[in-house]
N, C-alpha and C positions, 0 to 999 in steps of 0.2 A: 504494500500500500504506500502511495506517495505521501510525503509530508508537505505541509504548506511551506512555500518559499517566501522569504522576506523580499519585498520589492526594492531593488536598487540596481545600479548599472552592472554589478557583478552577476546578478541572478537573472536579469531580464531575458537573456537568450534562452534560458531553460524554461521560460514560461510560454513558449510559442504554442504549446498544445493546450494551454489553459486560457489564453487571451490573445487578442491581436496586439502584437508588439511592434515597436518602431522598425520600419524596414529601411532605415537610413543610418548613416554614420553620424552620430551627434558631434563628433570631434570636428567635422567639416563646417559646422554652423557658425556663422558670424553673428554676433549680437548687435542688432541695430534698433531694437525696440526695448525701451524701459517701461515696464508696466507697474504702476503704483496701485496697490490694493489687490493682493492675490486672493480674491474671494472665490467661493465656489462658482459663482457666475462667470468670472473671468476664465476659470479653468475649464468650464463647460462650453465656453463661447469663443472668445478671441484666441486663447491658447489652442483650442480644438481646431479652429479654422487655420491657424498657422501650422499646426501639425499636419493637417491634410494637404496644405500647399507644399510643405517640404517633402512629404512622402510621395505625393502623386505628380508633382511638377518640378522636383529638384530645386526648390527655392531655398538656398542655404544662406541667403544674405540678411535674413530678418528673424534671427532667433530672439527669444525673449529673456530679458533680465527682470526677474520679479523683485519688487521692492515693497516692503511693508513699513509703515511709519508709526503705527500705534502700539503701545505696550501690550494691548490685548491680542495682537497678531503674532506674538512670539511663538505660539504653538505651531502655526502653519509654517513659519520660517524654519523652525527646528525640524519639522517633518520633511520639508523640501531638502534641507541639508542632509538628513539621514538617508533619504531615498534618491539622492542625486538628481533632484528635480522631477523625478518620475512619479506618476500617480495613475490610478485606474479611473477611467470614465465609464460609469455603469449606465448604459442607455437602455431604458425600460420601455418596451412597447406595450400598447394596450392589450395586445393578444397574449401577453405573458412572457414573451421571449426577452431575454436579456443579452445584450452584447457588451463584452468587456474589452475596452481598448486602452492600452497603456499609452499615455500622451508624453511625448518627448521634446516639446518645443520650448520648455522653460529650461534654460541651460545655465543661468546664473541667478543668484538670489542675495539680497541685502536686507538688513534690518536697521532702520533709522535710529531707534533708541540706543542701539548697541554702538553704532559708529556713524554719527550723522555726516561727518566730513567724507567718509568713504562713499556714502550715497550721493552727496553733492558732486564729488569728483566723477562718479560714474555717469550722472546725468549730464555733466559738462563735457564728457568725452566726445570727440568729433564723430566717432562711429555711431553714436545714438542719433538716429534721424527721426524717430517718433517716440514721444512720451505719451503713453496712454494711461487712462485712469478708470478704476471703479472704486470710488471713495464714498458712495452713497450721498444722500441729500445733505446730511449734516456736515459732510466734509467741505462743502462750499461756503459754509458760515454765512448763510443768507438771513437777513432780518425777517422775522416771522410776519410782520405786517406789510412792509414795503416790497419784500422779495429781492431787495438789493443787498449787495455785500455789506455785512455788519462790521464796520470799522472799529466799533467799540467793544467787540467780543473780547473777553479776557485772554484767550489764546493769542489773539493778534497783539495785544499789549505785551504778552510774554515773549513773543517773537522779537519785538522791538528791544526788549531788555537783553535777550540772548540770541542774537541773529545767527550765530553759528551752531545753535542747538534748537532749531525751529520746532514748533509744535504743529504748524499747519503745512499743508502741501504747498501752499504759496511761498512759504519761507524757504523750503528746499528748492523750489523752482527758481526763485529770485536769485539765490546764491549761485546756483548752477549757471544761470544766464549771465550773471556778472562775471563769472570766470570765463565763459565763452567770449564775451565782449573784450575782456582784458587780454585774452590770448589771441585775439584776432580771428576767432572761429565764427562760423555761421550759426544761426539758430536752428530750430526744427519745428516739427508739427506737434501740437498738443491735442490729443484725441480723447475726448471724454466718451466713456461707454456707460454712463449712468442713466437711470430712468428719470431724466429731467427734460422737460420740453425745451428745445433749443439748447441742448447740453453744451455744445461748443460755444455758443454765444454767451451762455451763463458763465462758463469757465473763463472766457476772455474778459468779460466785464468784471468778474470778481478778482481775477488775477491782476488786471490793470489797475483796479481801484486799490488793491493791496500795495502794489508797487508805487503808486502815486502817493500813498501815505508814507511808505518806508524809504524809497529810493527814487524820487521822481525823475532824476536825471537819466535813469535807465530806460524810461518809457519810450523815447523816440527810437532807440535801437530795437526794443522789443517789437514795436509796431512794424518795423521793416524786416524783422527776422523770425517771425513766428506766424503760424496760421492755426486756426481753431475750427476744423470742420465739425459740423453737427453730425450726429449719427443716431440711428434707431437700432436698438439691440433687442433680441427676442428669443428666449429659450427658457422654459420653465425649469428651474433648478432649485429643488428643495434643500433643506438642511440635511446634512449627512447624519444618519441615525446609527447607533451601535449595531442594530440589526443588519445594516448594509455591510459594515465591516465584518460581521460574523458570516454573512452570506458569502462574501469573497473568500474568507478563510476556509469555510467548511465545504462549499460547493465548487469553488474554483481553485482552492489550495493556494491562495495568494494572501500574504500578509501585507496589507496597506493600511497605514495608520490614519489616513484621511482621504479616502476615495471620494469621488463626486458622482452624484446621481442626477440624471437629466432625462427629459423626454427625447424622442427621435427628432422632433421638429426643431429647426434652427433657422434664424433669419437675421440678416445684418444689412442695413442700408446706410451708406455713408456719402456725404457731400465730397466730391472729388476736388479737394482744396488742400493739397499737401505741399509743404514748403520744399522738401527734397523729393526724392523718389519714394515709392511705396511698394509694398508687396502686391503682386498681381492676384489679389483676393478674388477677383471676378472669376478666376478659373475654378474656384471651389464654391461658387454660388453667391458671393457677396455682390450686392447691387450698388453701383455708384451712380449718383444722381447730382443734378445741379442744385436742387433745393429739397430739403428734407421734410418741410412742414406737413404735407399730407400724410406721409408714413408715420411721422411722429404722433400726430393727432389721432390717427386711426388706432395705433397700438395703445396709447395711453388711455383713450376714452372707450376702447372696447376691452382689451385684455386686462389692463391694470384696473380699470373701473369694475370690470366683471369679477376679478379676483376680490376686490374690496367689498363689493356687494355680497358675494357668497361668504366672505369672511365674517362680515357683521351678522347677516341673517342666519348663517349656519351655526355660528357660535351661540347665538341666542337660543337656537333650537336644541343644542347639545351635540352637534356634529363636531368632529375633530379635524377632518381633512377636507380639502377642496373636492376630492373625488366623491366623498360621501354626500356633500351638498349638491354637487353637479349631477349625481345619479338619482336625486330626488325629483320626481317629475314636477311637483309643485314649484320648487325652487327654480328649476331650469326653465319652466314656462314663464315665470316672472322675469328671469334674466333675459330670455329671448325677446319678450315684449318690450323690456327696457331698451335693449339694443335697437329694435326695429322702430319703436315709436319715438324715442328720445335722443339716441346717439346718432344713428345713421342719418337722420335729417340734417345734422349739423356738419356732416362730412361732405367732401367734394362730390357733387352729383356726377361730374364727368368721369369719376373713377368708381362708379357704383358696382361694376363687376368685380373689381379688386376687393372692395369692401365686403361684398356678399361672400366671396371665396374665403376671405380671411375670417369672417364670422363663422362660417361652416366648419372650418378647420379648428377654430378656437373652441367651439362647443365640444368637439371630439377630444381635444387636448385636455380640457377641464375634466372630462369623464374618465380619463386614464386611471384605473384603480391601483396601478403599480407605482405611481408617482405620489408618495406619501408627503404631500405638501400641506403642512399643518396650518390650520386656520389661525393659530396663535401667531405664526410668522407673518401671515397676511395682514393681521390686525395690528401688529407692532407699529408704533409711530404713525397711527392713522391720522393724527392731526397734520402731518406733513403730506399725507397721501390724498386725502379727500379733496383738499383745495386744488390739487393737480389733476386728479383722475376723474372726479365727478362734478365739481362745481363749475368748470368751464362749460360743460353741457347744459347745466341749469341756466347759466347767464345767457348763453346764446339762444336757448329756447325761449327764455323770458323776453329777450329783445325782439323776438319775432312773434310773440303772443302764441307760442306753441306749447305742447304738452310737457309738463314737468312732474306729473303725479308720482311716477315710480321713483324718481330721484328724491322727491320730497319724503316719500315713504322710507327710503333708505336712510336719509338724514334723521328722521324721527326714530328709526330703529337704532341708529348709531348713538343717539342720546340715551336710549334705554340700555344700550350696551354697557354704559358706565355705571349702571346700577350693580353690575358685577355678578349677576345670578342668571343662569340659563333656565329654560322651561322644565328641566329635569330636577331643578332645585340645587344644582351644583355651581360652585364658584369657578371662575377662570382667572388666569393672570392677566392683568392690564399693564402693558408696557408702553409708555409714551413720555416724552420729555416734559410735557405739560399735563401729566395725568392728574395732578392735584386740582388744576383748574377745571379740567373736563369733568372729573367726578363731582366736584363742588357744584358746578353749573347744572349737571344732570340732576343732582339732588334738588337744587332750587327750582328746576323746571317742573317738579311735581306740584308746586304752587303757582309758578309763573312760567309757562312753557317757553316764553321768548328768551329767558335767561341763557339758555344754551346757545341760541343764535347770536348772542351779544359778545361771543368770543371773537373779537375783531381780527386777531391774527389768523383765524381759520376762515371766518365767513365774510370778512370785510363788511360791506354795507347791505348784505343780503336781508337783514332784518327789516329793511325799509321797503321791501317788495310785498305789498298786500296779498298778491296772488300766491306767492310762495309761502308766506307766513300762515295764511288761512289753511292751506293744504297740510303743511307741516303740523300745525296745532291739532287739526282733526285726526291725522294719522297717529300722532303721539298719544292722544287721549285713547284712541282705539287700541293701540298696541299695549298700553299699560293695563288694559282690562282683559286681555286675552293672550293666548300663546301666539308666538310668531307664526307657527304653522297654520293656526286658525286664521290669522290675519291675511297671510298670503293666499290661502284658499279663497277667502272672501274677496280679496282684491282680484284674483284671477277670474272669479265668477261674476265680477261686476257688482258685488254687493257692498263694496267699500268705495 
């Protein structure tokens, strides 16, 4: 009987009968991409695409240097060191088949808190032509109310006091570009891969505002030597569970400390605005466009909004995963009608065929029972997600005097979510940077329903819309007297 083999460069060749292993010589790879934030999503998405390009098209000029900047990221840094940058991508199909692929595109790795100057030097190296990022919404340090870069954030002040031990991604980038300028080197492309509308534009504005505060004399050079293409990224990638690690060990005889689970579907659309050259990602299915707005909007307001909807409603019912909620006919009918009646009308009518195809694949993706995507993950930091994923649909529909009933229902349900108890009588964890405010306002809403809508950092001036407020209050009162399942059934039947 074979024993499990530990995943590293020494053992990878012996895994060829257990998994798909890299069919290329990693020693030939030149590192030209520095990626900040080695998240599960990055490893299932950008690193996957780069692996496919190396393996199938001999693109050896754009290996990835993985960089983590947060103390909380020490574990993944240590895992990558131990495993020589290798990890298993577990692609789980809805039919129950699992494909195990060892990804080999990450060939270097740095940890900022351990040696910030080493990270700055690597980012400043002339070989680095693209600096990409998955740093999540809070990594951009945006003001909750204005959406602009928050110059008064405490970590920004800390960067000012200790510029060579930065706490923000902007501090690392600024020091790296100062070195490039001093050494007479060119700049590079900064490519955001985060779920933020206009992520490249947001990164550019935030970084330039940071530099303007810290080193304004660097700005003219930056404007001439950097580009910030917007991108749309799409692949459902849940948290890795202990069960996934055990499955690899017991069923595939591979010991991987931190594999990544994902669905078969993957999509990436990028504005073709690179400062230097770029990988020929189009050879592996990446779409390059002149403008990203349509794709951005479609993904955020269908997939991410759909996830958020299922997360809130499913949690209230007592479900634990997206798959459970999506395979409930009542919940799915509500989601489909939300998409058809409220989201699709705000999207580009000239691209209706793309929208319909995307919606159809999306529903099937949500239903995949093998992607254990926890609703708690979906609901984490909802105060940052709802304004991006759901409220733009509400505002556009209101401006056109169109339907907003389902969105108003979801917001009312979101208010009751902060009561902290599902319809099975069980509590669930609430994780949000402003959870104290959300819970307090939800409690106050039992006496005055409008109190929840008065959280300006989330809702802006939405409380001044009589149409929205009337529907929200009606649904909130209804939800508070019945189970969420009863409410959805009544809504779907036209009784609510």
